[in-house]
NURO-531444 format. One record per residue (C-alpha): residue in three letters; x, y, z. Coordinates in steps of 0.2 Angstrom, whole numbers, plus 5000, padded with zeros to 4 digits. Example, Ala and Ser with C-alpha at 12.3 -4.5 7.8 and 13.67 -1.06 7.14 Angstrom:
// residues 2
{res = ala, u = 5062, v = 4978, w = 5039};
{res = ser, u = 5068, v = 4995, w = 5036};
// end
This chain:
// residues 223
{res = unk, u = 5897, v = 5809, w = 5471};
{res = unk, u = 5881, v = 5799, w = 5474};
{res = unk, u = 5884, v = 5803, w = 5492};
{res = unk, u = 5884, v = 5821, w = 5488};
{res = unk, u = 5870, v = 5819, w = 5479};
{res = unk, u = 5861, v = 5811, w = 5489};
{res = unk, u = 5865, v = 5822, w = 5506};
{res = unk, u = 5859, v = 5837, w = 5493};
{res = unk, u = 5842, v = 5827, w = 5489};
{res = unk, u = 5840, v = 5825, w = 5509};
{res = unk, u = 5843, v = 5843, w = 5510};
{res = unk, u = 5831, v = 5850, w = 5499};
{res = unk, u = 5820, v = 5838, w = 5504};
{res = unk, u = 5819, v = 5843, w = 5524};
{res = unk, u = 5825, v = 5862, w = 5523};
{res = unk, u = 5805, v = 5867, w = 5529};
{res = unk, u = 5806, v = 5855, w = 5543};
{res = unk, u = 5825, v = 5857, w = 5545};
{res = unk, u = 5819, v = 5875, w = 5547};
{res = unk, u = 5804, v = 5874, w = 5558};
{res = unk, u = 5814, v = 5863, w = 5572};
{res = unk, u = 5828, v = 5876, w = 5571};
{res = unk, u = 5816, v = 5886, w = 5576};
{res = unk, u = 5806, v = 5880, w = 5590};
{res = unk, u = 5822, v = 5874, w = 5596};
{res = unk, u = 5820, v = 5855, w = 5596};
{res = unk, u = 5834, v = 5847, w = 5595};
{res = unk, u = 5840, v = 5849, w = 5615};
{res = unk, u = 5859, v = 5849, w = 5612};
{res = unk, u = 5860, v = 5863, w = 5604};
{res = unk, u = 5860, v = 5871, w = 5616};
{res = unk, u = 5879, v = 5868, w = 5623};
{res = unk, u = 5885, v = 5865, w = 5606};
{res = unk, u = 5877, v = 5881, w = 5599};
{res = unk, u = 5885, v = 5892, w = 5613};
{res = unk, u = 5904, v = 5883, w = 5610};
{res = unk, u = 5906, v = 5886, w = 5593};
{res = unk, u = 5902, v = 5905, w = 5593};
{res = unk, u = 5912, v = 5906, w = 5608};
{res = unk, u = 5926, v = 5899, w = 5599};
{res = unk, u = 5925, v = 5911, w = 5584};
{res = unk, u = 5925, v = 5925, w = 5595};
{res = unk, u = 5937, v = 5920, w = 5604};
{res = unk, u = 5949, v = 5920, w = 5587};
{res = unk, u = 5943, v = 5939, w = 5586};
{res = unk, u = 5940, v = 5941, w = 5568};
{res = unk, u = 5934, v = 5957, w = 5555};
{res = unk, u = 5926, v = 5943, w = 5541};
{res = unk, u = 5921, v = 5929, w = 5541};
{res = unk, u = 5913, v = 5913, w = 5532};
{res = unk, u = 5898, v = 5903, w = 5538};
{res = unk, u = 5901, v = 5888, w = 5525};
{res = unk, u = 5885, v = 5876, w = 5526};
{res = unk, u = 5877, v = 5890, w = 5535};
{res = unk, u = 5859, v = 5882, w = 5532};
{res = unk, u = 5845, v = 5897, w = 5538};
{res = unk, u = 5859, v = 5907, w = 5546};
{res = unk, u = 5857, v = 5903, w = 5562};
{res = unk, u = 5874, v = 5906, w = 5565};
{res = unk, u = 5879, v = 5920, w = 5552};
{res = unk, u = 5869, v = 5930, w = 5562};
{res = unk, u = 5874, v = 5924, w = 5579};
{res = unk, u = 5893, v = 5931, w = 5574};
{res = unk, u = 5887, v = 5947, w = 5567};
{res = unk, u = 5895, v = 5964, w = 5577};
{res = unk, u = 5897, v = 5982, w = 5571};
{res = unk, u = 5916, v = 5978, w = 5570};
{res = unk, u = 5913, v = 5963, w = 5558};
{res = unk, u = 5907, v = 5955, w = 5541};
{res = unk, u = 5901, v = 5939, w = 5542};
{res = unk, u = 5898, v = 5928, w = 5523};
{res = unk, u = 5883, v = 5915, w = 5524};
{res = unk, u = 5887, v = 5901, w = 5509};
{res = unk, u = 5874, v = 5884, w = 5507};
{res = unk, u = 5870, v = 5873, w = 5492};
{res = unk, u = 5854, v = 5874, w = 5499};
{res = unk, u = 5841, v = 5889, w = 5488};
{res = unk, u = 5827, v = 5886, w = 5500};
{res = unk, u = 5835, v = 5888, w = 5516};
{res = unk, u = 5845, v = 5902, w = 5510};
{res = unk, u = 5830, v = 5908, w = 5507};
{res = unk, u = 5822, v = 5910, w = 5525};
{res = unk, u = 5843, v = 5916, w = 5530};
{res = unk, u = 5838, v = 5928, w = 5519};
{res = unk, u = 5823, v = 5937, w = 5527};
{res = unk, u = 5830, v = 5935, w = 5545};
{res = unk, u = 5847, v = 5945, w = 5541};
{res = unk, u = 5857, v = 5958, w = 5533};
{res = unk, u = 5871, v = 5947, w = 5531};
{res = unk, u = 5877, v = 5942, w = 5512};
{res = unk, u = 5870, v = 5924, w = 5510};
{res = unk, u = 5877, v = 5914, w = 5490};
{res = unk, u = 5873, v = 5897, w = 5486};
{res = unk, u = 5889, v = 5885, w = 5483};
{res = unk, u = 5890, v = 5869, w = 5481};
{res = unk, u = 5906, v = 5860, w = 5489};
{res = unk, u = 5908, v = 5852, w = 5472};
{res = unk, u = 5910, v = 5872, w = 5466};
{res = unk, u = 5922, v = 5876, w = 5478};
{res = unk, u = 5932, v = 5861, w = 5478};
{res = unk, u = 5932, v = 5865, w = 5457};
{res = unk, u = 5938, v = 5882, w = 5461};
{res = unk, u = 5926, v = 5894, w = 5460};
{res = unk, u = 5929, v = 5910, w = 5470};
{res = unk, u = 5918, v = 5912, w = 5486};
{res = unk, u = 5914, v = 5933, w = 5488};
{res = unk, u = 5920, v = 5942, w = 5502};
{res = unk, u = 5936, v = 5932, w = 5504};
{res = unk, u = 5947, v = 5932, w = 5509};
{res = unk, u = 5941, v = 5927, w = 5525};
{res = unk, u = 5950, v = 5928, w = 5542};
{res = unk, u = 5942, v = 5912, w = 5549};
{res = unk, u = 5930, v = 5902, w = 5540};
{res = unk, u = 5917, v = 5890, w = 5552};
{res = unk, u = 5912, v = 5873, w = 5546};
{res = unk, u = 5898, v = 5870, w = 5559};
{res = unk, u = 5890, v = 5855, w = 5559};
{res = unk, u = 5889, v = 5851, w = 5541};
{res = unk, u = 5903, v = 5840, w = 5536};
{res = unk, u = 5896, v = 5824, w = 5530};
{res = unk, u = 5906, v = 5817, w = 5517};
{res = unk, u = 5925, v = 5804, w = 5515};
{res = unk, u = 5938, v = 5810, w = 5502};
{res = unk, u = 5929, v = 5825, w = 5500};
{res = unk, u = 5932, v = 5833, w = 5516};
{res = unk, u = 5949, v = 5832, w = 5513};
{res = unk, u = 5948, v = 5842, w = 5497};
{res = unk, u = 5937, v = 5852, w = 5505};
{res = unk, u = 5947, v = 5859, w = 5516};
{res = unk, u = 5962, v = 5861, w = 5505};
{res = unk, u = 5951, v = 5871, w = 5495};
{res = unk, u = 5944, v = 5884, w = 5506};
{res = unk, u = 5960, v = 5885, w = 5516};
{res = unk, u = 5966, v = 5897, w = 5499};
{res = unk, u = 5956, v = 5910, w = 5506};
{res = unk, u = 5960, v = 5910, w = 5522};
{res = unk, u = 5973, v = 5928, w = 5525};
{res = unk, u = 5991, v = 5924, w = 5531};
{res = unk, u = 5985, v = 5921, w = 5550};
{res = unk, u = 5966, v = 5917, w = 5550};
{res = unk, u = 5962, v = 5900, w = 5554};
{res = unk, u = 5947, v = 5887, w = 5549};
{res = unk, u = 5934, v = 5881, w = 5564};
{res = unk, u = 5924, v = 5864, w = 5563};
{res = unk, u = 5912, v = 5859, w = 5576};
{res = unk, u = 5905, v = 5841, w = 5574};
{res = unk, u = 5899, v = 5824, w = 5581};
{res = unk, u = 5912, v = 5818, w = 5592};
{res = unk, u = 5921, v = 5803, w = 5589};
{res = unk, u = 5912, v = 5796, w = 5606};
{res = unk, u = 5898, v = 5794, w = 5598};
{res = unk, u = 5906, v = 5778, w = 5590};
{res = unk, u = 5906, v = 5771, w = 5607};
{res = unk, u = 5892, v = 5779, w = 5612};
{res = unk, u = 5881, v = 5767, w = 5597};
{res = unk, u = 5888, v = 5754, w = 5600};
{res = unk, u = 5899, v = 5754, w = 5582};
{res = unk, u = 5917, v = 5749, w = 5583};
{res = unk, u = 5928, v = 5762, w = 5584};
{res = unk, u = 5935, v = 5764, w = 5569};
{res = unk, u = 5929, v = 5779, w = 5554};
{res = unk, u = 5912, v = 5770, w = 5545};
{res = unk, u = 5898, v = 5776, w = 5537};
{res = unk, u = 5881, v = 5780, w = 5548};
{res = unk, u = 5868, v = 5777, w = 5537};
{res = unk, u = 5855, v = 5788, w = 5543};
{res = unk, u = 5858, v = 5809, w = 5546};
{res = unk, u = 5844, v = 5811, w = 5555};
{res = unk, u = 5842, v = 5798, w = 5566};
{res = unk, u = 5837, v = 5803, w = 5585};
{res = unk, u = 5832, v = 5821, w = 5579};
{res = unk, u = 5815, v = 5825, w = 5584};
{res = unk, u = 5801, v = 5833, w = 5565};
{res = unk, u = 5796, v = 5824, w = 5554};
{res = unk, u = 5813, v = 5820, w = 5543};
{res = unk, u = 5813, v = 5810, w = 5527};
{res = unk, u = 5823, v = 5803, w = 5512};
{res = unk, u = 5837, v = 5801, w = 5525};
{res = unk, u = 5856, v = 5803, w = 5519};
{res = unk, u = 5875, v = 5793, w = 5528};
{res = unk, u = 5888, v = 5802, w = 5536};
{res = unk, u = 5904, v = 5798, w = 5538};
{res = unk, u = 5909, v = 5795, w = 5558};
{res = unk, u = 5929, v = 5798, w = 5562};
{res = unk, u = 5937, v = 5791, w = 5573};
{res = unk, u = 5951, v = 5805, w = 5582};
{res = unk, u = 5965, v = 5799, w = 5572};
{res = unk, u = 5958, v = 5798, w = 5555};
{res = unk, u = 5953, v = 5818, w = 5559};
{res = unk, u = 5969, v = 5821, w = 5562};
{res = unk, u = 5973, v = 5812, w = 5547};
{res = unk, u = 5962, v = 5820, w = 5536};
{res = unk, u = 5970, v = 5838, w = 5543};
{res = unk, u = 5987, v = 5834, w = 5538};
{res = unk, u = 5982, v = 5828, w = 5520};
{res = unk, u = 5972, v = 5843, w = 5518};
{res = unk, u = 5990, v = 5856, w = 5524};
{res = unk, u = 5985, v = 5861, w = 5539};
{res = unk, u = 5987, v = 5857, w = 5559};
{res = unk, u = 5979, v = 5857, w = 5573};
{res = unk, u = 5981, v = 5875, w = 5579};
{res = unk, u = 5967, v = 5869, w = 5599};
{res = unk, u = 5952, v = 5857, w = 5600};
{res = unk, u = 5938, v = 5859, w = 5612};
{res = unk, u = 5928, v = 5849, w = 5619};
{res = unk, u = 5909, v = 5852, w = 5626};
{res = unk, u = 5903, v = 5844, w = 5638};
{res = unk, u = 5884, v = 5843, w = 5639};
{res = unk, u = 5873, v = 5841, w = 5659};
{res = unk, u = 5875, v = 5822, w = 5661};
{res = unk, u = 5896, v = 5823, w = 5657};
{res = unk, u = 5899, v = 5817, w = 5639};
{res = unk, u = 5904, v = 5825, w = 5625};
{res = unk, u = 5893, v = 5836, w = 5614};
{res = unk, u = 5903, v = 5837, w = 5600};
{res = unk, u = 5922, v = 5841, w = 5595};
{res = unk, u = 5927, v = 5860, w = 5590};
{res = unk, u = 5946, v = 5861, w = 5582};
{res = unk, u = 5954, v = 5875, w = 5580};
{res = unk, u = 5965, v = 5873, w = 5562};
{res = unk, u = 5978, v = 5882, w = 5553};
{res = unk, u = 5990, v = 5882, w = 5536};
{res = unk, u = 6005, v = 5874, w = 5539};
// end
């Protein structure tokens, strides 16, 4: 619980700086990863989509068309305030703990639930995936974009799932109060999915200009 509180406090402290960096397109890798997640979600041809961990709402807006409905959910009110000023989509404040504890997500059930670079915990992720899968339509899917496991090797860590201390390290901007995040190997991602009652339906590895993985996108379905 302490780590979860640290994550929320960190995002509350950095909401304004994050919005500035996003609006100024300050994170170079997002040129690849943004389009990659949009393309993957669009390939699912979903009429009702949940952007869980939506932040300031860029992905919620990017996925919205005249033929679908997209709902944004986040824990940080200052990010949601910005989202509401930039789009007409529905945005709601819920924490992951709220969802795990059984609070309903508005506008469910969904054809696709998207979590884009917003899973930072270890044990909590399994609980969250179990809970959000209950808000899927029968043939729906969960899409997760996350840091590629190659990150561990690239940064001279042992190849094992472990806590990384500074979530903001390597990003431009004047971020404060960093929080830890949990990096997983492929093996542990698959174990997490299976324990959550899900299976890996599809996987994509967006590649950057240097020929290295920029991220990984998992598409999951219920067992």
